C-alpha positions in Angstrom: 61.6 94.0 -108.3 61.5 92.4 -104.9 61.5 88.6 -104.4 60.3 89.0 -100.8 56.7 88.9 -99.5 55.7 92.5 -98.8 55.1 92.0 -95.1 58.6 90.6 -94.7 60.2 93.4 -96.7 58.3 96.1 -94.7 58.6 94.7 -91.2 61.2 95.7 -88.6 63.1 92.8 -87.1 63.4 92.1 -83.4 66.4 93.6 -81.7 67.9 91.5 -78.9 69.9 92.8 -76.0 73.4 94.0 -76.8 76.1 91.3 -76.5 79.5 92.9 -76.1 82.4 91.1 -77.9 84.6 91.6 -74.8 81.9 90.4 -72.3 84.4 89.4 -69.6 85.3 93.1 -69.1 81.7 94.1 -68.4 79.1 93.7 -65.7 76.4 92.3 -67.9 72.9 92.8 -66.5 70.9 93.5 -69.7 69.6 90.1 -71.0 68.3 88.4 -67.8 70.9 85.7 -67.9 71.6 83.6 -64.9 74.8 84.6 -63.1 75.5 81.0 -62.0 76.7 78.1 -64.1 74.5 75.2 -65.1 74.2 72.2 -62.9 77.3 70.0 -62.9 75.0 67.1 -63.9 74.2 69.1 -67.1 77.9 69.5 -68.0 78.5 65.8 -67.4 75.5 64.8 -69.5 76.7 67.0 -72.4 80.2 65.6 -72.2 78.9 62.1 -72.2 76.9 62.9 -75.4 79.9 64.1 -77.4 80.9 60.6 -78.6 80.4 58.6 -81.7 76.7 59.1 -81.7 77.0 62.7 -82.8 77.2 61.3 -86.4 73.6 60.1 -86.0 70.4 62.1 -85.9 69.0 62.8 -82.5 65.8 61.4 -81.1 63.1 63.2 -83.1 60.6 63.1 -80.2 63.1 64.4 -77.5 61.7 61.7 -75.3 64.2 62.0 -72.4 63.4 65.7 -72.0 59.6 65.2 -72.3 59.7 62.4 -69.8 61.7 64.5 -67.3 59.3 67.4 -67.7 56.3 65.2 -67.4 57.6 63.7 -64.2 58.6 67.1 -62.7 55.3 68.9 -63.6 52.9 66.0 -63.1 51.5 65.7 -66.6 51.3 62.8 -69.1 54.1 62.8 -71.7 51.6 63.6 -74.5 50.8 66.9 -72.8 54.5 68.0 -73.1 56.6 69.2 -76.1 60.3 70.2 -76.2 61.5 73.2 -78.3 64.5 75.1 -79.6 63.9 77.8 -77.0 60.4 78.9 -76.0 60.5 81.3 -79.0 60.0 78.3 -81.3 56.8 77.5 -79.4 55.5 81.1 -79.6 56.2 81.1 -83.3 54.6 77.7 -83.9 51.5 78.6 -81.8 50.9 81.6 -84.2 51.6 79.5 -87.2 49.1 76.8 -86.0 46.3 79.2 -84.9 46.4 82.5 -86.7 46.1 82.8 -90.4 46.7 85.8 -92.5 44.6 88.7 -91.3 43.5 87.0 -88.1 44.2 88.6 -84.8 46.5 87.9 -81.9 46.9 90.1 -78.7 49.3 90.8 -76.0 49.9 93.5 -73.4 52.0 96.6 -73.9 54.7 96.6 -72.6 55.6 93.0 -72.7 57.8 90.7 -74.9 58.0 92.7 -78.2 59.0 89.5 -80.2 55.3 88.6 -80.3 54.8 91.4 -82.9 57.6 90.2 -85.1 56.3 86.6 -85.1 52.8 87.9 -85.9 54.2 90.0 -88.7 55.9 87.0 -90.3 52.5 85.2 -90.4 50.7 88.3 -91.6 48.5 88.2 -88.5 46.9 91.3 -87.1 48.1 92.5 -83.7 46.0 94.0 -80.9 47.7 95.4 -77.8 46.2 96.4 -74.4 48.0 98.9 -72.3 49.5 97.6 -69.0 49.9 100.0 -66.1 52.6 99.7 -63.6 49.9 98.9 -61.0 49.0 95.7 -63.0 45.8 97.2 -64.4 45.1 96.3 -68.0 43.3 99.1 -69.9 40.4 98.6 -72.3 40.3 94.8 -72.1 37.0 93.7 -73.5 34.6 91.4 -71.6 35.2 88.8 -74.4 38.4 88.7 -76.5 37.6 87.0 -79.8 41.1 86.8 -81.3 42.9 83.6 -82.0 45.6 83.9 -79.3 46.3 86.1 -76.3 49.8 86.1 -75.0 50.3 86.8 -71.3 53.9 87.2 -70.2 53.6 86.2 -66.5 55.7 87.5 -64.8 55.6 90.4 -67.1 58.7 91.4 -69.0 60.1 94.0 -68.6 58.2 95.2 -65.5 58.4 92.0 -63.4 54.9 92.1 -62.0 52.7 89.0 -62.1 49.1 87.9 -62.0 48.0 85.2 -59.6 46.4 81.9 -60.7 42.8 83.1 -60.1 43.4 86.3 -62.2 44.8 84.2 -65.1 42.0 81.7 -64.9 39.5 84.6 -65.2 41.3 85.9 -68.2 41.2 82.5 -69.8 37.5 82.4 -69.4 37.3 85.7 -71.3 39.2 84.4 -74.3 37.6 82.6 -77.2 41.0 81.5 -78.5 44.1 80.2 -76.7 45.5 82.0 -73.7 49.3 81.4 -73.9 50.8 82.0 -70.5 54.5 82.7 -71.3 56.2 81.7 -68.1 59.8 82.5 -69.0 60.4 83.9 -65.5 57.9 81.9 -63.5 60.5 79.9 -61.6 61.4 83.1 -59.8 57.8 83.7 -58.7 55.8 82.5 -55.8 53.4 80.5 -57.9 52.7 79.5 -61.6 49.8 78.6 -63.9 50.7 75.0 -64.8 47.6 73.6 -63.1 45.4 75.8 -65.3 46.3 73.6 -68.3 44.4 70.8 -66.6 41.5 73.1 -65.7 41.1 75.2 -68.8 41.1 73.7 -72.3 42.3 76.9 -73.9 45.4 77.5 -71.7 48.9 76.7 -72.9 52.0 77.3 -70.7 55.4 77.9 -72.2 58.7 77.7 -70.3 62.4 78.3 -71.1 65.5 76.9 -69.5 67.5 80.0 -70.5 67.0 81.9 -67.2 66.4 79.8 -64.2 68.4 76.8 -65.4 71.4 78.8 -66.8 71.1 77.4 -70.3 70.6 80.5 -72.5 73.4 79.3 -74.7 71.6 76.1 -75.6 68.2 77.5 -76.6 65.9 75.1 -74.7 62.2 75.5 -74.1 59.0 73.4 -73.5 55.2 73.8 -73.4 52.5 72.1 -71.4 49.1 71.9 -73.2 46.2 69.6 -74.0 47.3 66.6 -76.2 45.5 67.9 -79.3 47.4 71.2 -79.1 50.7 69.4 -78.5 50.0 67.1 -81.5 49.4 70.2 -83.7 52.7 71.8 -82.6 54.5 68.5 -83.1 53.3 68.5 -86.8 54.9 71.9 -87.6 58.1 71.9 -85.6 61.4 71.1 -87.3 61.6 67.3 -87.1 65.0 67.3 -85.4 64.5 70.6 -83.5 66.8 69.6 -80.5 70.2 68.2 -81.1 71.8 65.4 -79.0 73.6 67.8 -76.7 70.5 69.9 -76.1 68.5 66.8 -75.3 71.0 65.5 -72.8 71.2 68.9 -71.2 67.5 69.5 -70.8 66.8 66.1 -69.2 69.7 66.5 -66.8 68.7 70.1 -65.9 65.1 69.2 -65.1 66.2 66.2 -63.0 68.7 68.1 -60.8 66.1 70.1 -58.9 68.3 70.6 -55.8 70.9 72.6 -57.8 68.1 74.5 -59.6 66.3 75.5 -56.4 69.6 76.6 -54.8 70.3 79.0 -57.7 66.8 80.4 -57.8 66.8 81.1 -54.1 70.1 82.9 -54.3 68.8 85.1 -57.2 65.6 85.9 -55.4 67.4 86.8 -52.2 69.7 89.1 -54.1 66.7 90.6 -56.0 65.0 91.6 -52.7 68.2 93.1 -51.3 68.9 95.0 -54.5 65.4 96.4 -54.6 65.8 97.8 -51.1 69.1 99.4 -52.0 67.6 101.1 -55.0 64.8 102.5 -53.0 67.4 103.9 -50.5 68.9 105.8 -53.6 65.5 107.3 -54.4 64.5 104.9 -57.2 61.0 103.8 -57.8 61.1 100.0 -58.0 58.2 97.8 -59.3 57.9 94.7 -57.1 59.3 91.9 -59.2 58.6 88.2 -59.4 61.3 87.7 -62.1 65.1 87.7 -62.2 65.2 91.5 -62.9 63.9 94.8 -61.6 62.3 97.6 -63.5 63.4 100.8 -61.7 63.3 104.5 -62.5 65.4 107.3 -61.0 63.7 110.3 -59.4 64.1 112.4 -62.5 62.5 109.6 -64.6 65.4 109.8 -67.1 66.4 106.2 -67.7 68.6 107.1 -70.7 70.8 109.4 -68.5 71.5 106.6 -66.0 71.9 103.9 -68.8 74.6 106.0 -70.5 76.4 106.7 -67.2 76.4 103.0 -66.4 77.6 102.2 -69.9 80.6 104.5 -69.4 81.4 102.4 -66.4 81.1 99.1 -68.4 77.9 98.1 -66.7 75.2 97.0 -69.1 71.5 97.2 -68.2 68.5 97.4 -70.6 67.1 100.7 -71.7 64.1 100.7 -74.0 63.3 103.5 -76.5 59.6 102.7 -76.1 57.9 105.9 -74.8 56.1 103.8 -72.1 59.5 102.7 -70.7 62.0 105.5 -71.2 61.7 106.6 -67.6 63.3 103.5 -66.3 65.7 100.6 -66.7 65.4 96.9 -66.6 68.3 95.5 -64.5 69.0 91.8 -64.4 69.9 90.2 -61.1 73.6 89.1 -61.1 75.7 87.9 -58.3 75.6 89.7 -55.0 79.1 91.1 -55.8 77.9 92.4 -59.2 74.8 94.0 -57.6 76.9 95.7 -54.9 79.1 97.3 -57.7 76.1 98.6 -59.5 74.7 100.1 -56.3 78.0 101.9 -55.8 77.9 103.1 -59.4 74.3 104.4 -59.1 75.1 106.1 -55.9 78.0 108.0 -57.7 75.8 108.8 -60.7 73.0 110.3 -58.6 
């Protein structure tokens, strides 16, 4: 006898990137973490929030973070919601929009967690093949499902679609187009303005990557007020603790520090891409804080294992569409110089 719902018992769980217990002895380039520390203003805000008020519940509405995001992105506060990582938003969008047996869609390859979240909800999944050129195969003129998730820039390939292309996709969707902009801060543009222009567009963001706050699980969404109100109904009522709320407001306010870190990462990304090409790798132009690159023999596993032996972690995917390459996060310039040396020796 099983006490579990059949879909939960049968489904495979999402497998996150490997986190070594002795992380300090590795060059860790497998989970797209920011190599630089958070803003000093964030650290100060967290320290100031660790007083007597920790015995009290936090602000249920996360007003400080919402106000900071509204000011930064130019939207009214009721168009903004805070979340315990953008994953909470992806989950709640499916819960709010797709009932049992209803369909959601995304590209393959992209963020595989969409499938897990759909499985929990007993929603049906439709995938459309994404080519390394950016072409989407077999996309219908009208997509009639409840949600279409577009990871832009794409994970794990790093390529992106411009605003006009995303707007055209929104016009082809009967349901919501969720533009998952986890890596948009590393790109030349973003789709935030489309939320104002298209009633079916939702943009989600995370502070894990560009703001160096992966350890705090912070995210946000920009959408029409009626969508935000629906998401507000089904979130955990105290979904962000006091420290997280202090951190997100401080991070969004300190734009000078944020821009400095992003510029350093993007400069290192372009340098690293050129070095990989010198070694004979095929590199997809990236608008994120990682590169997807494949060796000349298209044997990603061989290179992954050789790097692993040298205590350098990158991301290898068993997915047949991705086994020819590796996703390599952008670390510090020193870390990337070491991986270039290792790849040169591996051949």
